[in-house]
N, C-alpha and C positions, 0 to 999 in steps of 0.2 A: 331639511338640513339637520334639525334637532334629532329626528329619528335616526338619521344616518350616523350621527356622532354616538348616540346611545347604542345602536346596533354594533358599531365598531368597538365600543368599550366592552360590551358583553362578549363579543368574539375574542377579544384580547384577554379578558379575564378567564374565559373558559379554556383558551389555548394555554395560558400559564398554568392552570390547574392540571390539565392533561399532561403537559411537559414535566411538571413537578412529580406527578404520580409515576410517570415512566422512568424518571431518573432516581427514584428512591431506592432504598436498600432491597437487595434481592432476598426472596424467601427461600430460594434454592441453595444447594451447597456451593461453596466456592470451588471452582475448577482450577486445578493446578496446572502450571506451565512448566514442563520438564526442563526446557532449555533455560528458563530463568532460575529454576531450582538448581541446575547444575552450576550456573554462575554463582549463586548464593553459596552453595556447598563448597566451592573452590576459593572463596574469599578468605583471606588471612584472618579478618575480623568480621564480626556479624552482630547485628542487633543494635539497639539503642545505646548500649553500654560499650560498644565495640569489643565484645568478648571474643576470645579466641574462636575462630570458625571451625567448622567440621574437620577440614583437612589438617588442622593443627594436631589432631590425635588419630584420625582415621586415615590409614593408607589404603589405596585402591586395591592392591594385591601384594603378593610377596616380592614382585619386581620393583615395587616402590618403597619397600621397607617391611619391617615386622609388624605384628599385631599385638605387641605387648601392652600398648596403652588403650587400644580400642579395636573392635572387630573390623576386618576388611570391609570395604564398600562393595567390592565385586561380590555378587551372589546374595546380596542382602535380601532382595525381593523373594528369592527362592527359599531362603532359610526362614523368612518371616511367614511364609504360608503355613508352616506347622509349628511355629514357636509357641503360640498360646491357643489352646483349644477354644473355638468359638470366635476367634479374631481372624479377620481377613488380613492379608499382607498390609493393605493400606491402614487398617485400624491399628495393627501392631506397630508399624513404623511411626504413625502419628503419636501413639501413646508413648513410644520410646523418645520422641522429641519433647513432648510436653511433660512427661513424668519419667525421667531417665531411670529412676531406681525401681520402677514398678516391676520390671522383668529383667533382671541383670543376667546377662549371658554367663554361663559357667566359665570360670577362669578369669573373670573380670571383677573389679572391685566396685561396689556401690559408692556413690558420692563423688566419683571422679568426673563424670560428665557434668557439664554446666547445667544447673537446675532451673534456670529461669527463662528458657526460650519462649514459653508461653506468654511471658510478660514483655519480652524484648522484641519479638517478632509479631508482625500482624498476621491476620488469618490467611491472607493471600500468600505471604512468604512461607508460612508453614505448609500450605497446600502445594506450593511450587516445590519445596524441598521433598515432600512426600512423593509427588509426581516424578521427580528425578530419581529418587531412590528406588522407586518401583520399576524403573528401567534397568536396574542392575540385577539381572537374573543369574 
């Protein structure tokens, strides 16, 4: 009886260790969900501080309004391919979210885009936004 209890305890402890290890932080990159990214992109407010969301400034294309405040969403992934030498579309889009003034598009003004998305959004939300914007070819 005593051996059975001891063996059961050992199995439970080992199981808990294995389950904890499996549920820990991922070493790999966060995979974005484009559908969730689209939902985030289209929210009026976004982030911990409920800042004006992406659609507050970015129109999808000319049918939705002008691009006087921010570049159109349509075609962003294609434009991003050649925007910064050495950057993939994904890298450029992520950089543009995290550091909006790093590469300001000609005709637009630095400092207009909200500067704190990296603090206000979590890693998954940023990955989701990037995944969605990458669908806009």
